[in-house]
C-alpha positions in Angstrom: 27.9 -3.6 39.8 24.4 -2.3 39.0 24.3 1.5 38.3 21.0 2.8 39.5 21.6 6.0 37.6 21.9 4.4 34.2 19.0 4.6 31.8 16.8 1.5 31.7 15.9 0.3 28.3 12.3 -0.9 28.4 11.3 -3.9 26.3 9.0 -3.0 23.4 6.4 -5.0 21.5 6.5 -5.3 17.7 4.2 -7.2 15.5 3.1 -7.7 11.9 0.3 -9.9 10.5 -0.7 -10.0 6.8 -3.3 -12.2 5.0 -3.9 -12.6 1.2 -6.8 -14.2 -0.7 -7.3 -14.9 -4.4 -10.9 -15.5 -4.8 -11.9 -18.0 -2.1 -8.3 -19.4 -1.8 -5.9 -18.3 0.9 -2.6 -17.4 -0.8 -0.6 -15.7 1.9 -0.3 -15.7 5.7 2.5 -13.8 7.5 2.8 -13.5 11.2 5.6 -11.9 13.1 6.2 -10.9 16.7 3.1 -10.0 18.8 0.7 -9.9 15.8 -1.3 -12.9 14.8 -4.1 -13.6 12.3 -6.7 -16.2 13.0 -9.0 -17.6 10.3 -12.0 -19.3 11.9 -13.9 -21.6 9.7 -17.3 -20.1 8.8 -19.0 -22.7 6.6 -21.0 -21.2 3.7 -20.1 -17.6 4.5 -17.6 -15.0 3.6 -14.2 -15.7 5.2 -13.4 -14.0 8.5 -9.9 -12.8 9.5 -9.4 -12.0 13.1 -6.2 -10.0 14.0 -4.8 -10.3 17.4 -2.1 -8.4 19.4 -0.7 -10.9 21.9 1.1 -8.2 23.9 -2.2 -7.2 25.5 -1.9 -3.5 24.6 0.2 -0.7 23.3 2.6 1.7 25.0 5.5 4.0 24.1 7.6 2.6 21.2 5.4 -0.4 20.4 4.6 -1.0 16.7 1.8 -3.0 15.2 1.0 -3.7 11.5 -2.1 -5.4 10.0 -2.8 -6.0 6.3 -5.2 -7.7 4.0 -4.8 -8.2 0.2 -7.9 -9.3 -1.6 -7.6 -10.3 -5.3 -9.6 -12.3 -7.8 -12.9 -10.9 -6.6 -12.3 -12.0 -3.0 -14.6 -11.0 -0.2 -13.6 -11.0 3.4 -14.6 -9.7 6.8 -11.7 -8.6 9.0 -11.8 -7.6 12.7 -9.8 -7.8 15.9 -10.2 -10.4 18.6 -10.7 -7.8 21.4 -10.6 -4.1 22.1 -7.1 -2.6 21.5 -5.8 -0.7 24.6 -3.4 2.2 24.5 -1.7 2.5 27.9 0.3 5.2 29.6 3.3 6.1 27.5 6.1 7.8 29.4 8.5 8.3 26.5 7.6 7.9 22.8 4.6 7.0 20.8 3.0 3.7 19.9 2.4 3.2 16.2 -0.3 1.2 14.4 -0.4 0.8 10.7 -3.3 -0.8 8.9 -3.0 -1.3 5.1 -5.7 -3.2 3.1 -5.9 -3.7 -0.7 -9.1 -4.8 -2.5 -8.7 -5.8 -6.1 -11.2 -5.9 -8.9 -14.6 -7.1 -7.9 -13.6 -7.5 -4.3 -15.3 -6.5 -1.1 -13.8 -5.9 2.4 -15.5 -5.2 5.7 -12.9 -3.8 8.2 -14.7 -4.0 11.5 -12.1 -3.8 14.3 -13.3 -3.7 17.9 -12.9 -0.5 20.0 -9.7 1.2 20.8 -9.6 2.2 24.5 -7.3 5.2 25.3 -6.0 5.4 28.9 -4.7 8.5 30.6 -1.3 9.6 29.3 -1.6 7.3 26.3 0.4 8.3 23.1 -0.8 6.6 19.9 -0.4 7.3 16.2 -2.5 5.2 13.9 -2.7 5.1 10.1 -5.4 3.2 8.3 -5.5 3.0 4.5 -7.8 1.0 2.3 -7.0 0.9 -1.4 -9.9 -0.1 -3.7 -10.0 -1.1 -7.3 -12.5 0.9 -9.4 -15.3 -1.6 -8.9 -14.4 -2.8 -5.4 -16.1 -1.7 -2.2 -15.7 -1.7 1.6 -17.3 -1.0 4.9 -14.9 0.6 7.5 -15.4 1.1 11.2 -13.4 2.9 13.8 -14.5 3.2 17.4 -12.6 5.0 20.2 -13.3 5.1 24.0 -11.7 7.5 26.5 -11.0 5.3 29.5 -13.4 2.9 31.3 -16.5 4.5 32.8 -17.0 1.5 35.1 -13.6 2.2 36.7 -14.3 6.0 37.0 -11.3 6.7 34.8 -10.8 10.2 33.5 -8.6 10.9 30.5 -7.0 14.3 30.7 -3.5 13.8 29.2 -3.4 12.2 25.8 -1.7 12.2 22.5 -3.8 10.5 19.8 -3.5 11.0 16.1 -5.7 8.8 13.9 -5.6 9.1 10.1 -8.1 7.1 8.1 -8.0 7.0 4.3 -9.9 5.2 1.5 -8.5 5.5 -2.0 -10.1 4.3 -5.3 -7.3 3.9 -7.7 -5.1 7.0 -7.1 -8.0 9.1 -6.1 -8.7 9.8 -2.4 -12.4 9.3 -1.6 -12.1 9.6 2.2 -9.4 11.4 4.2 -10.1 11.8 7.9 -7.3 13.0 10.2 -8.4 13.1 13.9 -6.3 14.7 16.6 -7.1 14.4 20.3 -4.5 15.8 22.8 -4.3 17.3 26.2 -5.0 20.8 24.9 -8.3 19.7 23.3 -9.4 17.8 26.4 -8.5 20.6 28.8 -9.2 23.9 27.2 -12.8 23.8 26.2 -12.4 22.6 22.6 -13.7 19.3 23.8 -17.2 20.8 23.9 -17.1 21.4 20.1 -15.7 18.0 19.4 -17.1 15.5 22.0 -19.2 17.4 24.5 -19.9 15.1 27.5 -19.3 12.0 25.4 -16.4 9.7 26.1 -17.0 7.2 23.2 -17.2 7.8 19.5 -17.4 5.9 16.2 -17.4 6.4 12.5 -18.7 3.9 9.9 -18.1 4.4 6.2 -19.8 2.4 3.5 -17.9 3.0 0.2 -19.2 1.5 -3.0 -21.1 2.6 -6.1 -24.6 3.7 -4.9 -23.6 3.6 -1.2 -25.5 6.8 -0.6 -28.7 4.9 -1.0 -28.0 3.2 2.4 -28.5 6.5 4.3 -32.2 5.8 5.0 -31.4 2.3 6.4 -28.6 3.7 8.5 -30.9 6.5 9.9 -33.6 3.9 10.7 -31.1 2.0 12.9 -30.1 5.1 14.9 -32.3 4.3 17.9 -30.0 3.2 20.7 -30.7 5.1 24.0 -27.7 7.2 25.1 -26.2 7.4 21.7 -26.3 10.4 19.3 -25.9 9.6 15.7 -26.2 11.1 12.2 -25.8 9.6 8.7 -25.1 11.3 5.4 -24.6 10.1 1.9 -22.7 11.5 -1.1 -20.5 10.5 -4.0 -20.6 6.8 -3.5 -20.3 7.0 0.3 -22.6 6.5 3.3 -21.0 8.0 6.5 -22.4 7.5 10.0 -21.0 9.2 13.1 -21.8 8.3 16.7 -21.2 9.8 20.1 -22.0 8.1 23.4 -21.3 8.5 27.1 -19.9 5.0 27.4 -18.6 2.1 25.3 -21.5 -0.3 26.0 -24.4 1.7 24.4 -22.0 2.6 21.6 -21.3 -1.1 20.9 -25.0 -1.9 20.8 -25.6 0.9 18.3 -22.7 -0.3 16.2 -24.2 -3.8 16.0 -27.6 -2.4 14.9 -25.8 -0.4 12.2 -23.9 -3.5 11.1 -27.2 -5.2 10.5 -28.5 -2.4 8.5 -25.5 -1.7 6.4 -24.6 -5.4 5.9 -28.2 -6.3 4.9 -28.9 -8.4 8.0 -25.7 -10.5 7.9 -24.6 -11.7 11.3 -21.7 -9.7 12.9 -18.3 -11.3 13.2 -18.4 -13.9 15.9 -16.0 -12.0 18.2 -18.5 -9.1 18.0 -21.6 -11.1 19.0 -23.0 -10.2 22.4 
């Protein structure tokens, strides 16, 4: 007989996808659970890797892992097929782990699409890129609080996002970000986001990357988006704030063109 008082164990989603290249040769592909890795054929161009979460979103207790390993001077562009969504989590935290390794002479562009956080979401994400001494990368993270078109307001939230880039054993970028209900409700939001509900950070990390600051600043012209760029110690860092995800996306695409020297964006990003 069914006991209505018994605790109901909810089904959770778990996924892992990992891809490895040695030069231009694919040497590893691992897919497990809800995570997939697609490799569209892009003739005459740098290989693209498109990660996909087939569960359609994240909630309490879900886990997701993505990883790229580039060796032998390999170059790759990695992204996600669609915006990741973190839904209401009644018990527990969803966890996302992204670990990329770029060997000697390699280059990685990690350009995931936006993460949309819904009210009462609980998400912890860890992103780490390990670079060889002469390797480089371009990293993007974009976050949107709810959907403006649906008049959604995010007031209750637990979001911890830790982004790290290491060169050898030396950290060259460590950025922990915490957004929670206290920050959104007690006035601290004004110092962090103001009226904005969408934000993004782009980091170009390579020898001489600070020289890209002028190009980045020249691309900061999208209406409805505030942006600033700075360069130091082999990094060019761009930060963006916007009232909605759509102008933020247009601004990101302009910056991709500037920081990627006119290269076309990944196909899943093209408007």
